[in-house]
C-alpha positions in Angstrom: -70.1 -111.4 66.6 -70.0 -107.6 67.2 -73.0 -105.6 68.2 -74.6 -105.1 64.7 -75.1 -109.1 64.8 -72.0 -109.7 62.1 -69.7 -112.6 62.5 -66.0 -110.6 62.6 -63.9 -114.2 61.8 -59.5 -113.0 60.3 -61.0 -114.6 56.7 -63.6 -112.1 56.8 -63.8 -108.9 54.2 -67.2 -107.0 54.8 -66.4 -104.5 52.0 -65.7 -107.7 49.6 -67.9 -107.3 46.0 -68.7 -103.4 47.3 -68.3 -101.3 43.8 -66.4 -104.6 42.1 -70.2 -105.6 39.9 -69.9 -103.8 36.5 -72.8 -102.6 33.9 -74.2 -105.8 31.3 -73.6 -105.1 28.3 -77.0 -105.9 27.5 -79.0 -103.4 30.2 -80.0 -100.6 28.5 -78.4 -97.9 27.1 -75.0 -98.9 28.6 -73.5 -99.1 24.8 -74.8 -95.4 24.6 -73.0 -94.8 26.9 -69.8 -97.0 25.6 -70.2 -95.9 22.0 -69.9 -91.6 23.7 -67.3 -92.7 25.9 -65.2 -94.8 22.5 -66.5 -91.3 20.7 -64.7 -88.9 23.7 -61.8 -90.3 24.0 -61.5 -90.3 19.7 -62.1 -86.3 20.0 -59.9 -86.2 22.8 -57.1 -88.0 21.0 -57.4 -85.8 17.5 -57.3 -83.0 20.5 -53.7 -84.0 21.1 -52.7 -84.3 17.3 -54.3 -80.9 17.1 -52.1 -79.1 20.1 -48.8 -80.7 18.8 -49.4 -79.8 15.2 -50.2 -76.4 16.4 -47.1 -76.2 19.0 -45.2 -77.3 15.8 -46.2 -74.5 13.5 -45.8 -71.9 16.4 -42.4 -73.0 16.8 -41.6 -73.2 12.8 -43.5 -69.9 12.0 -41.7 -68.1 14.8 -38.4 -69.4 13.6 -39.1 -68.1 10.1 -39.9 -64.7 12.0 -36.6 -64.5 13.4 -35.0 -65.4 10.3 -37.0 -62.6 8.2 -35.5 -60.2 11.4 -32.4 -60.9 11.7 -31.3 -61.1 7.5 -32.7 -57.1 7.6 -34.7 -55.6 10.3 -34.9 -52.6 8.1 -37.2 -54.1 5.3 -38.9 -56.9 8.2 -40.5 -54.3 10.3 -42.9 -55.6 13.0 -45.5 -53.6 11.6 -44.5 -55.5 8.3 -44.3 -58.7 9.8 -47.9 -58.3 10.6 -49.0 -57.7 7.5 -46.9 -60.4 5.5 -47.9 -63.2 8.3 -52.0 -61.3 8.8 -52.0 -61.3 12.6 -51.0 -58.7 14.9 -47.5 -56.5 15.4 -48.1 -57.7 18.8 -47.2 -61.2 18.2 -44.2 -60.1 15.9 -43.1 -57.8 19.2 -43.8 -61.0 21.6 -41.6 -63.8 19.5 -38.8 -61.8 18.8 -38.8 -60.9 22.2 -39.1 -63.6 23.5 -36.3 -64.8 21.5 -33.3 -62.6 23.4 
């Protein structure tokens, strides 16, 4: 026995069972917590999909902007492209300069 009255045998695990108990499904509020966790998981999945779609859309937008500029840079100035797309001239400049 140690100084606190416990036996310290070779097979004894002082942490056995600590933190290993799961919450019971019949416990009040656990169904709500599970539903909220499931909803959060679904929203997280949707957000990831939205991020991927947004990245694809930006890539295609940038490709089209670069094509227009390459074909006729006089006609498709930063200002003209910005007005056609509905964004700022600064965004057009960022896209075009990033590709150099």
